C-alpha atoms as one frame of an Amber mdcrd trajectory, in Angstrom:
protein
  34.794 176.475 139.952  32.314 173.634 140.262  28.002 173.807 140.018  27.267
 170.773 141.000  26.826 170.778 145.142  28.100 166.832 145.619  31.260 167.178
 143.390  32.168 170.417 145.424  31.727 168.549 148.879  33.787 165.823 147.419
  36.629 168.224 145.400  37.354 170.797 148.408  38.204 169.208 151.453  40.495
 167.202 149.497  42.425 169.959 148.257  41.807 170.916 151.563  43.918 168.171
 153.084  45.790 167.942 150.214  47.333 172.331 151.521  45.387 174.537 149.240
  43.609 177.022 150.132  40.351 177.037 148.711  37.492 179.661 147.338  34.788
 178.122 146.075  33.237 179.855 143.300  29.817 178.329 142.089  29.077 180.008
 138.698  31.265 180.965 136.624  30.441 184.465 137.153  30.931 183.956 140.407
  34.448 183.223 139.688  34.780 185.672 136.962  34.349 187.829 140.180  36.588
 186.109 141.986  40.052 186.602 140.031  39.202 190.636 139.202  38.829 190.746
 142.412  41.568 188.469 144.493  45.582 189.910 145.010  46.621 185.988 144.310
  44.890 183.622 142.406  47.806 180.896 141.701  45.465 177.363 140.456  41.963
 177.351 138.891  40.073 174.377 139.011  36.584 173.894 137.111  34.285 172.051
 135.784  34.155 172.311 131.687  29.931 172.569 131.291  28.624 174.957 133.394
  25.328 175.831 133.021  25.344 180.292 131.780  27.053 182.087 128.913  30.962
 181.268 130.396  31.959 177.948 130.488  35.356 176.139 131.640  36.945 176.887
 128.533  35.844 180.401 128.797  36.534 180.840 132.637  40.218 179.695 131.736
  40.959 182.201 129.136  39.338 184.729 131.340  42.384 184.160 133.642  45.475
 183.752 131.477  44.331 186.796 129.380  45.049 188.175 133.068  47.345 186.165
 134.651  49.434 183.581 131.842  50.826 182.218 134.971  48.381 180.484 136.706
  47.766 176.617 136.300  44.852 175.467 136.070  42.751 172.147 135.543  40.082
 171.416 134.235  37.133 168.399 134.653  34.115 167.569 133.591
């Protein structure tokens, strides 16, 4: 989850080049929807500070409540 388009443009290709399949969310609300509707999320990379009511920490807690074994990387 990254709200800054310039950061997304740098991070997404790097993650794909490293062999990761990437699902992009532009805001935390979209990320929550993806987590709720996905059959399998195996890692979360998220910005800490985001616009709106859900922070990266909140998003990590939300994911952890559903899948406690999923690693989370928070960046700022």
